[in-house]
C-alpha positions as CSV (number, residue, x, y, z in Angstrom):
1,S,-0.1,-0.2,13.6
2,D,2.5,-3.2,12.9
3,V,0.3,-6.1,11.9
4,D,3.1,-8.7,11.3
5,P,2.9,-11.2,13.7
6,R,7.2,-11.6,13.6
7,P,8.8,-9.5,16.3
8,D,9.6,-6.2,14.8
9,G,7.9,-7.1,11.6
10,D,7.8,-5.3,8.4
11,I,4.0,-5.1,7.6
12,V,2.0,-1.9,8.9
13,S,-1.5,-0.7,8.7
14,T,-3.2,2.5,9.3
15,K,-6.5,3.8,9.2
16,K,-7.8,7.7,8.8
17,A,-11.2,9.0,9.0
18,V,-12.2,12.3,7.6
19,N,-15.7,14.0,8.0
20,V,-16.3,14.9,4.4
21,T,-20.0,16.4,4.9
22,P,-20.4,19.7,3.4
23,G,-20.4,22.1,5.8
24,H,-18.7,20.0,8.4
25,D,-15.4,22.6,8.5
26,R,-17.8,25.3,9.8
27,R,-19.1,23.8,12.4
28,P,-17.9,24.8,16.1
29,N,-17.0,21.1,17.0
30,K,-15.5,19.5,14.4
31,S,-14.7,16.5,16.6
32,V,-18.1,15.1,16.5
33,A,-20.1,13.2,13.7
34,L,-23.9,14.2,13.6
35,V,-26.5,11.8,12.0
36,G,-26.4,11.9,8.4
37,D,-22.8,13.2,8.1
38,T,-20.5,10.9,5.8
39,I,-17.0,9.6,7.1
40,R,-14.6,8.7,4.4
41,Y,-12.3,6.1,5.8
42,T,-9.0,5.3,4.2
43,V,-7.1,1.9,5.1
44,T,-3.3,1.6,4.0
45,V,-1.4,-1.5,4.2
46,S,2.4,-1.1,3.6
47,N,5.4,-3.3,3.5
48,T,8.4,-1.5,5.0
49,L,11.1,-4.1,4.2
50,P,13.3,-3.4,1.0
51,G,13.5,-6.6,-0.8
52,G,10.6,-8.1,1.1
53,A,7.3,-9.0,-0.1
54,W,3.8,-9.8,1.1
55,Y,1.2,-11.5,-1.2
56,N,-2.5,-11.4,-1.9
57,V,-2.9,-8.6,0.6
58,V,-6.6,-8.4,1.8
59,V,-8.2,-6.0,4.1
60,R,-11.4,-6.3,5.7
61,D,-13.4,-4.2,7.9
62,A,-16.2,-5.2,9.8
63,L,-18.5,-1.9,10.2
64,P,-19.9,-1.2,13.7
65,V,-23.5,-0.4,14.1
66,G,-24.1,3.2,13.8
67,L,-22.5,3.1,10.3
68,A,-23.7,2.3,6.9
69,Y,-21.5,1.7,4.0
70,V,-22.1,4.1,1.1
71,P,-22.4,1.2,-1.8
72,G,-19.9,2.1,-4.6
73,S,-17.9,4.7,-2.8
74,A,-14.8,2.2,-2.5
75,R,-11.8,3.1,-4.3
76,V,-8.6,0.7,-4.3
77,T,-5.0,2.2,-4.9
78,L,-2.8,-0.7,-5.8
79,A,0.9,-0.8,-5.0
80,D,1.5,0.4,-8.7
81,G,-0.8,3.6,-8.5
82,T,-3.5,1.7,-10.3
83,E,-6.9,2.8,-9.0
84,L,-9.9,0.5,-9.0
85,T,-13.3,1.9,-8.5
86,E,-16.1,-0.5,-10.4
87,F,-17.0,-3.3,-7.8
88,S,-20.5,-5.4,-8.0
89,S,-19.9,-6.5,-4.5
90,D,-17.7,-5.1,-1.7
91,F,-19.9,-5.4,1.1
92,D,-21.8,-8.1,3.1
93,P,-25.0,-6.8,4.8
94,A,-25.4,-9.9,6.8
95,T,-22.0,-9.8,8.3
96,R,-21.1,-6.1,7.9
97,V,-17.9,-6.7,6.4
98,L,-16.2,-4.9,3.8
99,G,-13.4,-6.8,2.1
100,F,-11.1,-5.5,-0.7
101,C,-7.9,-7.0,-2.2
102,L,-5.1,-5.1,-2.5
103,G,-2.9,-7.4,-4.5
104,D,0.7,-8.0,-3.7
105,L,3.2,-5.6,-1.9
106,V,6.8,-6.2,-3.1
107,S,9.6,-4.5,-1.3
108,V,8.9,-0.9,0.1
109,S,5.2,-0.5,-1.3
110,S,2.1,0.6,0.0
111,A,-1.7,0.1,-1.0
112,S,-4.9,1.6,0.1
113,V,-8.7,1.2,0.0
114,T,-10.9,4.7,0.7
115,F,-14.7,4.3,1.1
116,D,-17.3,6.3,2.7
117,C,-19.7,5.6,5.3
118,T,-23.0,7.3,6.6
119,V,-23.5,7.9,10.3
120,T,-27.3,6.4,10.9
121,P,-29.4,6.9,14.4
122,D,-27.8,3.7,15.8
123,A,-24.7,5.7,16.4
124,L,-26.1,7.6,19.3
125,T,-26.0,4.5,21.1
126,V,-22.8,2.7,20.4
127,D,-19.2,3.7,20.2
128,V,-18.2,3.8,16.5
129,E,-14.5,5.0,17.1
130,G,-13.7,1.4,17.8
131,N,-14.1,0.6,14.0
132,V,-11.0,-1.3,13.0
133,A,-9.5,-2.8,9.5
134,T,-7.8,-6.1,9.5
135,P,-5.3,-6.7,6.7
136,F,-4.4,-10.2,5.9
137,G,-1.9,-12.0,3.3
138,T,0.2,-14.6,2.8
139,E,3.9,-14.7,5.3
140,P,5.9,-12.0,4.2
141,S,9.0,-13.1,2.4
142,A,12.7,-12.4,3.7
143,T,13.7,-11.5,0.2
144,V,12.4,-11.4,-3.4
145,T,14.1,-13.6,-6.0
146,P,15.1,-13.1,-9.5
147,D,13.0,-14.9,-12.1
148,P,15.4,-17.9,-13.0
149,E,13.6,-18.1,-16.7
150,N,14.1,-14.2,-17.3
151,P,17.0,-13.0,-14.9
152,D,17.2,-9.6,-16.4
153,G,13.4,-9.2,-16.0
154,P,11.3,-8.3,-13.0
155,P,11.7,-10.4,-10.1
156,S,9.6,-13.4,-9.0
157,V,7.1,-12.3,-6.1
158,G,6.1,-15.9,-5.5
159,P,2.5,-17.3,-5.9
160,E,0.0,-15.9,-8.3
161,P,-1.6,-12.9,-6.8
162,A,-5.5,-12.5,-5.9
163,P,-7.2,-10.4,-8.4
164,P,-7.3,-7.0,-6.9
165,G,-10.9,-5.5,-5.9
166,P,-13.4,-6.7,-3.6
167,G,-12.5,-9.3,-0.8
168,D,-13.7,-12.8,-0.5
């Protein structure tokens, strides 16, 4: 979905869920998750504007009751393809919020986070399909400018990026 607050904005976020439980593919009804199943979520944030930039991108996902985050399952893939997997803390159990820094999205680029959750017995009484992730970042720029101190080098993309990995 388009998450850019401007009309016809250029920042887009998608979230995909896949049941990765062994044997799930052999079930007669593959559209139903059972208690104990493992659901793998992938949240992708994309900047679709050539020459544009979105800085310090953070994804936050408030997990609904009925899903339990699998600690250590998160994998962040930055826009340059670097994968990060070792986080000391990426889930706040008090608020049930996952948070991940995805760095900067310069020009036409994407970054993503993938993580697993287990379906708990509480899912029998709530709707877990409503699980939504929200990206945040510094206002998208209209253009990327050359670095005045190094005009032949990479472009300047604004403020210092937040370190990639778990969100605040």
